[in-house]
N, C-alpha and C positions, 0 to 999 in steps of 0.2 A: 510306421506300421503301414503295410500295403493293404488296400482294399480290393478284393476279388470280386469283380461283377459277374453276374450270371449270364451275360450276353457273350456270344462268341466274338463280337468285335472288340471286347475288352477282356478276353480270357487271358489268364495268367500263362506265360509260357512254361513248357516242361524243361526241367534241367536233368540230363542224364549224366551219371557219374559211373565210369567203368571201374569196377573193383580191382582188376588186375593191374591196370597201368595208371589209374587216376585221372584218365582223360574225362574232361568235362565239356559239354556243350548244351546249348539252351536253344529250343526252337518251338514253334507253334504246334502243339500236338492235335490241334483241330484240323490241321492240313495233313501232317505226317501221322496218320492214325493206325496204320497196320504194323505193328512191331513184329519183326521176323525173330525166329528162335536164335538164341545166342549161340555162337559157334562153340564147339567143345573146348577150345583153348582160351575162351574167355577174353579174347583181344578186343571186343567191341560189340556194336549193335547196328542193326539196319532197320529203318522205317520206310514204309511206302506210302504214297498218297493215292487217293481214288483216281486222280487224273494222269498218272503215269510218272510222277517224279519219285526220287528216292533220296534218302539221307543216311549217310554212314558216319558214325563217330567211332573211332578206334585208335589203337596204339600198336606199335611194334618195337621190338628191340633194335636199336641201331648198331647191329653187329658189324657193319662195314664202315662205321665212323663216317657216315654220309654227312654232307653239309647242305645248307639251303642252296648254295650256288652250284654244287655238284648235282644235286637232285634236279634242279631246273635244266641244267645243261643236258643231263641224260634224257629227260623227258622231251626236250625240244629236238633232240637227235633221234628219237624214237621212229621206227619205221612200222610200227604196229598199224596193220590195216584198219581204217575207220577211225584213227586217232590223230587229231591235230591240235596243237597248242597255239592259241592266238594271243594270249596275254600271259605274262609271268612278271613277278616282282619278288625280290628277296630282301631280307634284312638280316641282322646279326644272327638270329636264332629262329627265323621263320621264312617260309616260301609260300607263294600263292600261284596258282595256275588256273587258267580258263581256256576253254576251246570246245571241241566237238569230240564225242566218242560214240561209236555205234549209233549215229543218228540223233543223239541227244546232246544238248548243251551241258557242260560240266563246270564246276567251280570247285577248287580243292584248296585248303589251307593245311599246312604242316608246321608244327612247332617242334623244334629239335631241342629236347630238354638236356640239362646238364646231368640228369640221372640215367642217360643212355637210352631213352625212349623218344621215339618220334610219334607225336600225337597228330591224328589227321581228322578232318571233317571233309566230307565229299558229298556234294549235292549235284544231282543230274535231273533234267527234265526235258520234255519235248520242246523243240524250238517254237511251236505255236503258243506255248505258255511263258515265253520269255518275259513278258511285261509283268506277269504275276510274280514269278520267282526272282527276277532281278532286284525287285524291292526288298525281298527277304534274306538274299544271300549275304549281304554285308553284316547285318545283325547276328545271323546264325554263325557265320564263320568267325566273326569278332568275338564270339563268346567262347571259342575254343581255348582251353587252358589245362594245365596239369599242376601237380603239387609243386 
């Protein structure tokens, strides 16, 4: 049995479950406090922090039969202004990217499900807050899962 303390230092993390795709991610909701309206298609949710970070937990149908390796290759080849991938890694059914987008540090993890859904958690934050968010990224992105 878990004991939930009343202090923010020991606050229980919040777990989001997307109804449409079954995407699950867990994060500290004392940091990501501003839940944005869910999009009409019900594909996920975005939360904002008071200090300029954002977290997205979502899913999309893998209509192009994309693979982790193909996704990373496409993103590394991207010529999108203000977008640079500085780190990537892939596994059998997952991919991780990190870099800069529009002046913010980003970290993205994707799971490529056998059910034809790609589940994603995306976190971005101002570079000045790197030490704060770098400690959180692993646990949050590692919590990403699906059915």
